[in-house]
N, C-alpha and C positions, 0 to 999 in steps of 0.2 A: 490560851490554854495553860492552866496551872501545872500540868504534868510535863510539858514539853521541855526537853533539855537533858543534860547529863547529871547523874546523881551518884555520889560515892556512898556505897553501902558501908556503914561504919559499925553497926551492931546487928547481931543475929541472935534471936532467942532460940536456944537449943531445947531439947525435950524436957529437961528438968526445970525449965523456966528461968534459968540464969542467962544473962547477956554477957557477951565477950566481944572484944574488938577483933576485927578480922583484917586481912591484908589490904593494902592500899589499892590493889588492882580490882577489888570488888566494885561493881557498878551496875546501874541500870540506865539505859538511854531510851527516851521516848520521843517519837517524832510527831509531826502535825496530823498524821493519819492514825494516831494511837497505836502505832506499831513500834517495835524497837528490839533491843537485845539486852542481855544481861550476862554477868559472870560473877560467881562467888565460889571460892575454892576451885575445884576442878570442874564445876558444873557451869556450862554455857548454854545459851539458848536464845531463840527468837520469840518475841511476843506479838500477839494480835489482840488488841483490846477494844473495848467500847465503854463509853461513859454511862454511868447510872447514878441514881440518887440513893443515899442511904437514909436511914430513919431520922438522922439529924439534919437532913436537907443539904448535906455537903456532897459534892461530886466525888464519885469513886470510879476509878478506872479498873474494870474487871477484865481479865485477859486469860487466854489459853497460851500455852507455850510448848515448843518442842526444841530439843537440843540433845546434849550428851553429858555424861560424866566420864571424862577421858574419851574412850571409844564406845562406851556403853550407851545406846540410845535411851533417852528419857522424854517424857512429856508430862504435862499437867496443867494446872490453872493457878490463878492468883489474883491479887487485887492490890491497889495502892490508893491512898488518899493523902491530902496535905494536912498533916497533923498540926503544924504551926508554920509560920513563914519560912520557906526554904528547907523544910524537913518533911520527907515522906515517911509514912508508916505503911507497911504492906506485908503480904504473906505469899510465899511460893508453896504450892502443893505439888508433890510428885505423885503421878497416877499410881495407885496401889502402893504408896510408900509414905515417906515422912512429909512433914510440913514445917516450914520455918518462917516465923515472923521476923521482920527486919526494920531497921531505920536507915534512911539515906539522906544525905545532905546535898543540896544543889551545889554544883561546881560551875565555874565560869565556862562559857561556851568554848570548847576546845576543838572537837572534831565533828560535832553534830552539824551537818549541813542543813540549810533552810529548805533544800529540795526534799520534799517529803518522800520521794521514791528511793533515796539513797539507802536507807535502812532496809527497805523491802528487798532491794537488789542484793545487799550483803547477806541477808538471811535466806534468800531463795535461790541463790546462785553460788554454790560452793566453790 
C-alpha cells in the first residue's frame, strides 16, 4: 500500500492560494485498513478511507473523518494520492466549512504498529 505509514504535513494551501510551512507536529497516519488519524494546528481527527482510481489511473484514498478543533466537534471528507515518491498531496474538507489542500512527506516508521486495529482502537475508544 502506497499510503500506509506516517506522513509529516509540511505545507497547507490557505484560501488565497498561498502555501506556508506549518508546525512539525502536523501529520497524517494511515494503516493497512485505510483508517488513520491526523493533526494540523488544533484540528485532530480519525479517518476512514477507501481506495479509488482517478482519471489519471492513479490510486486515490478518499476518506471521511470526524474529530475536533480544540473541543468543538468537526467532521468532513478528504482525499490523498502519491504525488511523487514519498510525497502525498491531499485535501481536508470540513463539513459546511473550509477546505485545505496539503502536502505531506513520508517519515520513518516511528509509532505506527503493523497491527491494523491499533489506529481503529485509538480513534474509537477515547
